[in-house]
PLY file of the C-alpha trace (Angstrom):
ply
format ascii 1.0
element vertex 57
property float x
property float y
property float z
element edge 56
property int vertex1
property int vertex2
end_header
-59.74 73.52 34.21
-59.97 72.12 37.73
-56.21 72.61 38.08
-56.74 76.37 37.96
-59.51 76.11 40.52
-57.29 74.14 42.87
-54.46 76.65 42.37
-56.83 79.51 43.17
-58.06 77.66 46.25
-54.48 77.07 47.44
-53.69 80.78 47.05
-56.86 81.64 48.97
-55.84 79.23 51.74
-52.42 80.92 51.95
-54.22 84.25 52.31
-56.30 82.78 55.16
-53.16 81.49 56.90
-51.60 84.96 56.62
-54.78 86.50 58.03
-54.69 84.09 60.99
-51.05 85.00 61.65
-51.83 88.72 61.58
-54.95 88.52 63.77
-53.26 86.30 66.35
-50.27 88.68 66.44
-47.89 85.80 65.88
-44.26 86.80 65.58
-41.93 85.79 62.80
-41.42 82.33 64.23
-45.13 81.80 64.89
-46.00 82.89 61.36
-43.39 80.54 59.91
-44.79 77.66 61.97
-48.35 78.45 60.87
-47.35 78.49 57.22
-45.27 75.31 57.55
-47.88 73.27 59.39
-51.02 74.47 57.65
-49.51 74.58 54.16
-47.91 71.13 54.49
-51.02 69.43 53.08
-50.93 71.69 50.04
-47.30 70.74 49.45
-48.33 67.09 49.48
-51.07 67.75 46.93
-48.66 69.60 44.63
-46.03 66.84 45.03
-48.66 64.26 44.11
-49.31 66.04 40.81
-45.60 66.30 40.05
-44.99 62.62 40.82
-47.93 61.60 38.64
-46.53 63.57 35.70
-43.02 62.18 36.22
-44.23 58.58 36.38
-46.82 59.02 33.64
-49.72 57.94 35.81
0 1
1 2
2 3
3 4
4 5
5 6
6 7
7 8
8 9
9 10
10 11
11 12
12 13
13 14
14 15
15 16
16 17
17 18
18 19
19 20
20 21
21 22
22 23
23 24
24 25
25 26
26 27
27 28
28 29
29 30
30 31
31 32
32 33
33 34
34 35
35 36
36 37
37 38
38 39
39 40
40 41
41 42
42 43
43 44
44 45
45 46
46 47
47 48
48 49
49 50
50 51
51 52
52 53
53 54
54 55
55 56
């Protein structure tokens, strides 16, 4: 059940990043940088779950 909560939280964080990009009037490159840098931690969390399933931890 907490997996769904974390997924919902990640989607909400992506919405917040998009909102920051819009309000700051960042261009295409600025928006890409915002998503890359701020979403990098989420990618690590998702990768951790995938690695745990692959290794059976």
